[in-house]
BAKEGU-588034 format. One line per field, with one value per residue (C-alpha): residue number from 1; x, y negated, z; residue in one letter. Coordinates in pm, whole numbers, padded with zeros to 5 digits. Layout:
BEGIN
pos	c(NUM; ...) $
X	c(X; ...) $
Y	c(Y; ...) $
Z	c(Z; ...) $
code	c(A; ...) $
// end
This chain:
BEGIN
pos	c(1; 2; 3; 4; 5; 6; 7; 8; 9; 10; 11; 12; 13; 14; 15; 16; 17; 18; 19; 20; 21; 22; 23; 24; 25; 26; 27; 28; 29; 30; 31; 32; 33; 34; 35; 36; 37; 38; 39; 40; 41; 42; 43; 44; 45; 46; 47; 48; 49; 50; 51; 52; 53; 54; 55; 56; 57; 58; 59; 60; 61; 62; 63; 64; 65; 66; 67; 68; 69; 70; 71; 72; 73; 74; 75; 76; 77; 78; 79; 80; 81; 82; 83; 84; 85; 86; 87; 88; 89; 90; 91; 92; 93; 94; 95; 96; 97; 98; 99; 100; 101; 102; 103; 104; 105; 106; 107; 108; 109; 110; 111; 112; 113; 114; 115; 116; 117; 118; 119; 120; 121; 122; 123; 124; 125; 126; 127; 128; 129; 130; 131; 132; 133; 134; 135; 136; 137; 138; 139; 140; 141; 142; 143; 144; 145; 146; 147; 148; 149; 150; 151; 152; 153; 154; 155; 156; 157; 158; 159; 160; 161; 162; 163; 164; 165; 166; 167; 168; 169; 170; 171; 172; 173; 174; 175; 176; 177; 178; 179; 180; 181; 182; 183; 184; 185; 186; 187; 188; 189; 190; 191; 192; 193; 194; 195; 196; 197; 198; 199; 200; 201; 202; 203; 204; 205; 206; 207; 208; 209; 210; 211; 212; 213; 214; 215; 216; 217; 218; 219; 220; 221; 222; 223; 224; 225; 226; 227; 228; 229; 230; 231; 232; 233; 234; 235; 236; 237; 238; 239; 240; 241; 242; 243; 244; 245; 246; 247; 248; 249; 250; 251; 252; 253; 254; 255; 256; 257; 258; 259; 260; 261; 262; 263; 264; 265; 266; 267; 268; 269; 270; 271; 272; 273; 274; 275; 276; 277; 278; 279; 280; 281; 282; 283; 284; 285; 286; 287; 288; 289; 290; 291; 292; 293; 294; 295; 296; 297; 298; 299; 300; 301; 302; 303; 304; 305; 306; 307; 308; 309; 310; 311; 312; 313; 314; 315; 316; 317; 318; 319; 320; 321; 322; 323; 324; 325; 326; 327; 328; 329; 330; 331; 332; 333; 334; 335; 336; 337; 338; 339; 340; 341; 342; 343; 344; 345; 346; 347; 348; 349; 350; 351; 352; 353; 354; 355; 356; 357; 358; 359; 360; 361; 362; 363; 364; 365; 366; 367; 368; 369; 370; 371; 372; 373; 374; 375; 376; 377; 378; 379; 380; 381; 382; 383; 384; 385; 386; 387; 388; 389; 390; 391; 392; 393; 394; 395; 396; 397; 398; 399; 400; 401; 402; 403; 404; 405; 406; 407; 408; 409; 410; 411; 412; 413; 414; 415; 416; 417; 418; 419; 420; 421; 422; 423; 424; 425; 426; 427; 428; 429; 430; 431; 432; 433; 434; 435; 436; 437; 438; 439; 440; 441; 442; 443; 444; 445) $
X	c(01028; 01342; 01382; 01469; 01096; 00964; 01128; 00996; 00603; 00678; 00764; 00494; 00186; 00363; 00326; -00006; -00103; -00018; -00194; -00477; -00691; -00679; -00669; -00889; -01199; -01025; -00849; -01162; -01400; -01215; -01162; -01370; -01299; -01434; -01464; -01537; -01438; -01129; -01109; -01428; -01333; -01166; -00872; -00733; -01038; -01266; -01182; -00831; -01041; -01313; -01115; -01061; -01439; -01537; -01391; -01527; -01869; -01835; -01531; -01427; -01076; -01131; -00853; -00956; -00895; -00948; -00969; -01076; -01282; -01291; -01607; -01941; -01992; -01595; -01685; -02039; -01858; -01612; -01936; -02115; -01894; -01580; -01792; -01554; -01633; -01619; -01815; -01938; -01921; -02053; -02245; -02431; -02807; -02853; -02624; -02747; -03098; -02966; -02834; -03149; -03295; -03040; -03065; -02680; -02704; -02755; -03015; -02812; -02874; -02953; -02962; -02701; -02735; -02738; -02573; -02817; -02915; -02732; -02882; -03217; -03073; -03049; -03298; -03645; -03627; -03300; -03499; -03792; -03586; -03387; -03709; -03754; -03491; -03748; -03955; -04337; -04377; -04228; -04304; -04527; -04307; -03963; -03794; -03445; -03342; -03297; -03048; -02877; -02821; -02776; -02389; -02336; -02523; -02570; -02686; -02566; -02612; -02391; -02024; -01966; -01743; -01895; -01616; -01778; -02112; -02440; -02632; -02928; -02812; -02759; -03065; -03193; -03031; -03111; -02800; -02572; -02724; -02608; -02371; -02132; -02040; -01890; -01639; -01636; -01860; -01733; -02019; -01981; -01858; -02175; -02467; -02707; -02609; -02666; -03007; -03139; -03102; -03191; -03494; -03657; -03535; -03682; -03988; -04024; -04358; -04525; -04404; -04572; -04888; -04943; -04863; -04551; -04379; -03971; -03997; -04167; -03933; -03611; -03743; -03911; -03688; -03859; -03694; -03927; -03764; -03378; -03428; -03538; -03253; -03033; -03182; -03090; -02705; -02669; -02763; -02561; -02220; -02109; -02003; -01892; -01553; -01495; -01611; -01542; -01504; -01328; -01060; -01362; -01339; -01022; -01029; -01286; -01085; -00772; -00981; -00936; -01300; -01615; -01906; -01933; -02196; -02077; -02174; -02246; -01933; -01719; -01834; -01760; -01447; -01356; -01519; -01245; -00952; -01036; -01070; -00707; -00575; -00817; -01055; -01443; -01698; -02071; -02265; -02628; -02946; -03115; -03466; -03621; -03501; -03169; -03144; -02999; -02768; -02697; -02398; -02503; -02345; -02483; -02344; -02287; -02402; -02084; -01976; -01819; -01868; -02199; -02163; -01881; -02004; -02352; -02133; -01957; -02249; -02368; -02074; -02043; -02383; -02281; -02318; -01953; -01808; -02038; -01896; -01550; -01621; -01777; -01508; -01261; -01378; -01670; -01922; -02282; -02386; -02781; -02750; -02949; -02895; -02923; -02554; -02541; -02777; -02564; -02230; -02429; -02563; -02254; -02487; -02143; -02021; -02314; -02570; -02834; -03071; -03265; -03547; -03377; -03741; -03748; -03390; -03371; -03753; -03964; -03714; -03500; -03668; -03426; -03081; -02766; -02650; -02369; -02666; -02420; -02423; -02777; -02997; -03319; -03644; -03746; -03451; -03496; -03850; -03766; -03486; -03530; -03359; -03159; -03225; -03099; -03137; -03220; -03343; -03284; -02908; -02801; -03005; -02887; -02517; -02590; -02743; -02429; -02178; -02398; -02398; -02011; -01936; -01839; -01939; -01991; -02336; -02545; -02501; -02135; -02150; -02347; -02096; -01786; -01945; -01978; -01615; -01532; -01778; -01620; -01256; -01363; -01495; -01178; -00955; -01196; -01158; -00777; -00772; -00939; -00778; -00428; -00584; -00710; -00379; -00211; -00473; -00434; 00011; -00032; -00269; 00015; 00259) $
Y	c(-02359; -02299; -01975; -02090; -02192; -01927; -01688; -01889; -01911; -01515; -01472; -01696; -01450; -01148; -01310; -01412; -01067; -00943; -01210; -01042; -01282; -01065; -00723; -00756; -00608; -00334; -00225; -00347; -00090; 00201; 00074; 00102; -00108; -00001; -00231; 00006; -00006; 00130; 00515; 00582; 00827; 01153; 00977; 01264; 01544; 01316; 00967; 01059; 01347; 01125; 01020; 01387; 01494; 01135; 01265; 01609; 01444; 01161; 01243; 00896; 00794; 00560; 00402; 00314; -00015; 00107; -00189; -00197; -00489; -00531; -00717; -00682; -01093; -01156; -00858; -01059; -01419; -01253; -01134; -01413; -01699; -01570; -01351; -01089; -00823; -00502; -00276; -00036; -00156; -00021; -00269; -00184; -00219; -00567; -00685; -00480; -00623; -00987; -00889; -00776; -01073; -01314; -01098; -00988; -00650; -00462; -00122; 00160; 00404; 00741; 00859; 01132; 01358; 01690; 01642; 01674; 01314; 01419; 01047; 01304; 01480; 01168; 01244; 01136; 00989; 00780; 00653; 00538; 00337; 00170; 00088; -00144; -00353; -00474; -00781; -00688; -00930; -00716; -00344; -00291; -00360; -00269; 00063; 00027; 00312; 00166; -00076; 00153; 00478; 00578; 00701; 00725; 00661; 00689; 00539; 00297; 00414; 00485; 00706; 00748; 00888; 01165; 01164; 00849; 00770; 01020; 01052; 00962; 00588; 00512; 00705; 00315; 00042; -00122; 00072; -00223; -00393; -00160; -00325; 00026; -00088; -00365; -00476; -00110; -00171; -00255; -00423; -00445; -00767; -00775; -00988; -00804; -00468; -00559; -00741; -00431; -00263; -00521; -00617; -00328; -00286; -00573; -00548; -00186; -00240; -00403; -00097; 00122; -00065; -00057; -00461; -00435; -00194; -00141; -00185; -00530; -00615; -00567; -00712; -01001; -01257; -01516; -01771; -01586; -01261; -01438; -01568; -01253; -01104; -01356; -01307; -01028; -01015; -01273; -01073; -00803; -01006; -00982; -00576; -00641; -00619; -00717; -00778; -00551; -00467; -00192; -00101; 00036; 00383; 00391; 00305; 00508; 00827; 00711; 00741; 00345; 00295; 00410; 00281; 00123; 00031; 00259; 00370; 00739; 00756; 00624; 00789; 01112; 01003; 00900; 01230; 01430; 01197; 01261; 01577; 01624; 01463; 01671; 01386; 01448; 01186; 01236; 00996; 00934; 00700; 00489; 00591; 00241; 00325; 00176; 00116; 00322; 00186; 00284; 00193; 00247; 00205; -00103; -00229; -00638; -00847; -00913; -00538; -00531; -00088; -00048; 00308; 00447; 00305; 00473; 00837; 00715; 00706; 01054; 01183; 01088; 01236; 01609; 01825; 01937; 01572; 01476; 01729; 01673; 01295; 01397; 01617; 01362; 01036; 01165; 00990; 01146; 01134; 01105; 01381; 01671; 01925; 02333; 02314; 02035; 02204; 02518; 02297; 02147; 02443; 02584; 02832; 02950; 02630; 02486; 02655; 02365; 02344; 02017; 01936; 01805; 01853; 01468; 01470; 01841; 01928; 02165; 02434; 02272; 02253; 02445; 02387; 02406; 02100; 01816; 01600; 01273; 01315; 01477; 01315; 01500; 01399; 01244; 01005; 00910; 00825; 00556; 00409; 00115; 00034; -00308; -00635; -00898; -01240; -01448; -01778; -01713; -01637; -01952; -01919; -01585; -01663; -01990; -01730; -01519; -01791; -01926; -01552; -01478; -01779; -02041; -02385; -02534; -02712; -02562; -02877; -02852; -02476; -02554; -02817; -02618; -02296; -02505; -02627; -02214; -02140; -02422; -02305; -01921; -02022; -02175; -01892; -01635; -01786; -01819; -01487; -01355; -01541; -01429; -01035; -01057; -01172; -00854; -00613; -00737; -00655; -00370; -00233; -00360; -00139) $
Z	c(-09594; -09455; -09336; -08966; -08970; -09193; -08882; -08613; -08757; -08780; -08403; -08313; -08509; -08336; -08044; -08080; -08213; -07910; -07695; -07471; -07674; -07936; -07754; -07483; -07623; -07738; -07448; -07236; -07428; -07329; -06954; -06636; -06332; -05993; -05757; -05379; -05039; -04953; -04803; -04958; -05251; -05350; -05523; -05627; -05710; -05801; -05927; -06077; -06303; -06430; -06791; -06842; -06781; -06933; -07269; -07234; -07228; -07524; -07670; -07574; -07354; -07084; -06823; -06507; -06304; -05901; -05676; -05300; -05093; -04746; -04731; -04889; -04936; -05069; -05354; -05430; -05439; -05675; -05899; -05850; -05833; -06015; -06290; -06225; -06487; -06251; -06422; -06132; -05796; -05422; -05207; -04893; -04872; -04802; -05069; -05351; -05236; -05258; -05599; -05708; -05560; -05775; -06106; -06094; -06229; -06503; -06559; -06563; -06848; -06761; -07122; -07124; -07430; -07333; -07005; -06713; -06488; -06151; -06035; -05995; -05694; -05468; -05150; -05233; -04872; -04988; -05321; -05121; -04883; -05207; -05303; -05041; -05115; -05393; -05300; -05241; -05584; -05800; -05632; -05887; -06186; -06051; -05951; -05795; -05896; -06210; -06075; -05824; -05750; -05352; -05275; -04855; -04556; -04192; -03871; -03620; -03252; -02956; -02945; -02571; -02311; -02166; -01899; -01785; -01930; -01844; -02168; -01941; -01894; -02281; -02434; -02471; -02605; -02205; -02101; -02234; -01919; -01693; -01466; -01457; -01785; -01730; -01966; -02101; -02407; -02764; -02952; -03356; -03503; -03741; -03696; -03874; -03773; -03393; -03499; -03691; -03355; -03052; -03188; -03178; -02811; -02731; -02916; -02769; -02611; -02886; -03125; -02880; -02857; -03233; -03249; -03476; -03691; -03713; -04051; -04032; -03715; -03931; -04249; -04136; -03951; -03737; -03501; -03212; -03289; -03303; -02968; -02784; -02922; -02852; -02481; -02479; -02577; -02328; -02117; -02201; -02320; -01895; -02043; -02346; -02350; -02705; -03124; -03308; -03689; -03735; -03402; -03158; -03314; -03251; -02872; -02856; -02962; -02766; -02462; -02389; -02434; -02314; -02515; -02865; -03088; -03387; -03735; -03749; -03970; -03824; -03461; -03632; -03730; -03384; -03250; -03481; -03388; -03037; -03062; -03149; -02832; -02596; -02570; -02604; -02745; -02860; -03048; -02981; -03168; -02906; -02806; -02911; -03264; -03510; -03840; -04147; -04372; -04740; -04974; -05348; -05685; -05919; -06254; -06159; -06464; -06613; -06614; -06968; -07042; -06899; -07075; -06867; -06569; -06589; -06691; -06349; -06135; -06271; -06214; -05865; -05832; -05911; -05648; -05649; -05664; -05350; -05131; -05276; -05115; -04817; -04720; -04808; -04637; -04370; -04488; -04600; -04961; -05088; -05268; -05143; -05378; -05304; -05282; -05048; -04788; -04787; -04714; -04449; -04272; -04026; -03830; -03753; -03589; -03493; -03252; -03273; -03522; -03667; -03902; -04214; -04407; -04475; -04670; -04828; -04835; -04659; -04681; -04438; -04081; -03902; -04004; -03845; -03914; -03767; -03590; -03613; -03994; -04045; -03744; -03722; -03833; -03493; -03511; -03879; -03794; -03543; -03778; -04042; -04327; -04274; -04494; -04625; -04422; -04679; -04553; -04238; -04275; -04128; -03780; -03776; -03756; -03503; -03252; -03314; -03282; -02925; -02799; -02850; -02725; -03000; -02886; -03270; -03321; -03606; -03805; -03787; -03851; -04219; -04269; -04191; -04392; -04692; -04632; -04638; -04939; -05133; -05078; -05111; -05454; -05543; -05450; -05593; -05919; -05875; -05806; -06066; -06289; -06182; -06211; -06491; -06647; -06455; -06546; -06907; -06869; -06723; -07022; -07238; -07060) $
code	c(M; N; K; Q; L; K; N; L; I; I; L; V; M; A; A; L; M; A; C; P; V; F; T; Q; A; A; D; R; A; H; T; L; K; V; Y; N; W; A; D; Y; I; D; M; D; N; V; L; N; K; F; P; E; W; Y; K; E; Q; T; G; E; D; V; D; I; I; Y; Q; T; F; D; I; N; E; S; M; L; T; E; I; E; I; G; H; E; D; Y; D; V; V; C; P; S; E; Y; I; I; E; R; M; L; R; R; G; L; L; Q; P; I; Q; K; N; F; G; S; L; P; D; Y; T; K; L; V; A; P; F; A; T; R; M; F; Q; Q; M; V; T; E; E; E; Q; D; D; M; L; A; S; D; Y; T; V; G; Y; M; W; G; T; T; G; F; L; Y; N; P; A; F; V; D; E; A; D; I; R; S; L; G; G; L; L; N; P; K; F; K; D; K; I; F; M; K; D; A; F; R; D; V; Y; S; V; V; V; L; Y; V; Y; R; D; E; I; A; R; G; E; V; T; R; E; D; L; V; A; N; I; T; D; E; R; I; E; R; V; E; N; F; L; R; E; A; K; S; N; I; A; G; W; E; V; D; F; G; K; E; E; M; A; K; G; K; S; W; L; N; L; S; W; S; G; D; A; Q; W; A; I; D; E; A; A; E; V; G; V; T; L; K; Y; I; V; P; E; E; G; S; N; V; W; F; D; G; W; C; I; P; K; Y; A; Q; N; V; K; A; A; S; Y; F; I; N; Y; L; C; M; P; Q; N; A; I; L; N; M; E; E; I; G; Y; V; S; V; I; A; S; P; E; I; L; E; W; A; D; D; A; E; N; I; E; Q; T; A; D; L; S; Y; F; F; G; P; E; A; T; A; I; H; A; N; Q; V; L; Y; P; D; K; S; V; I; D; R; C; A; L; M; H; D; C; D; T; K; T; G; A; M; L; D; M; W; N; R; V; K; G; D; N; L; S; G; G; L; M; Y; V; V; A; G; V; I; A; V; L; I; A; F; F; V; L; L; S; V; S; K; R; R; Q; K; N; L; R; S; R; R; R) $
// end
C-alpha cells in the first residue's frame, strides 16, 4: 500500500469517526430538546439554570437545545409526520387530546429518588380538566396526568375600553350584535376558541332549562350546533373590524379599538401596556360562559431523553420556578402551592376579593387576587374545557371560511387542504433534516 493511499484511508477513518452517525448517540444522551411557544418561559432564571440543577440532582451533564413554534399544528406536524425527536413540548389542550388519541406521547417518569414529585402541586382543578382529554372508553384505564402536566391556563373573554364601552353592554356575548360597536370589534381568528364561546350563547336557553350542559356543548360538535354558531357570527359580522391572532391586544393597548375577544393572558398584557400610556382597559367573561384553556408539557413519542425531560417538567413545577415564569411571561401557572397563593394574594394593591377555593382549596375563599388572571369561582363554574374537533374539523373550517367571506366550496377546500398538507409534510421533513444537521454541527463545536 503506497503512502498516499494509506494517508487517504487514515483521513477517511478520521472523518467517519467525527461523523454524526458515530457521535449522535453520545451527544443525544446528554441533550434535552425543548419545543415551546415563543416568550413562554423565563430564559435567564429558569431555563438556563436547569443544566446546573439537573447536575446537582443526577450527577449528569445536559445541554439544552431550545426551539420555538408559533402554532400548535406546525409543532404536531413535525412530530407526527417528521418524527422529530423533541424531548419535551408544550401544546394546548386540544392538541394534547389529539396526541393522546393518536398514541404520540410517552409516559412521564415520576420517580425522582429523594427529590419530591412537584407535579403533585398542580391544582386538582387543573388535573380534573386534563382528565377530560381522555376518551370516555379510556377513562377507567388512563390518567392524563401520566402523559401530560399542566403549565399555564386562563379564560377567554372580552377585553374592552370603558371609555367607549359600558360593561352592561358586553356582560352577554350578545353585545357583539350591538350596532354601536360597528367596526370597533376585533375577533380572534381561531375557530375552535370562538366556537367554544359562541355555542354557549346560542344555547343559553337550553342550558338554563337543564336540557344540555356547557361541557357537552363544547365537547360534542354537531352540524346543528355549527349552523347555529355560524348564524350568530354572520349576524355579528357587520360589527367586526377584523380577524386577528395576535395584533388585537396591541390595537386595544393603543386605544385604537374598543372591544376584543381575547385570551386572559393577552388581556392582562394589554391592560398593563395601556396603563403606561394612560389608557384604561378591562376584561370580562360573558355571563353565558366561555372556555377555560390550558397548555401542558408532554414527552413526544420520538423523544430520546425521557429522563431529562421528566426532570425538566418536575423542575418547572417547583413553586419558585412557577413564580419566576409567571412574572416573566404574564400568564398563570397551574401550580397551587401555598407559595403561589401567597404570591397571588395582593391585599395592598387589590381591594376586591375572589373565591379561589376551586384552585387553592377551602382556605382561599376571599383572596385579593387579580381576577383577570385568577377568576372568581362563579366565573369558572360557567366555563368549559375546549376540545379537539376531531372528525368535525372539516365542517368547522367550512363554517369559518363562510363566516369570514371565503367563497371556496367545501369540496375545493378539502382539495386545497390536501395539497397544503402534502406541501407542509414535504417542507417539514426537509426542515427537520436540515435542523438535525445544524444541531449536530453546533454540538460538535
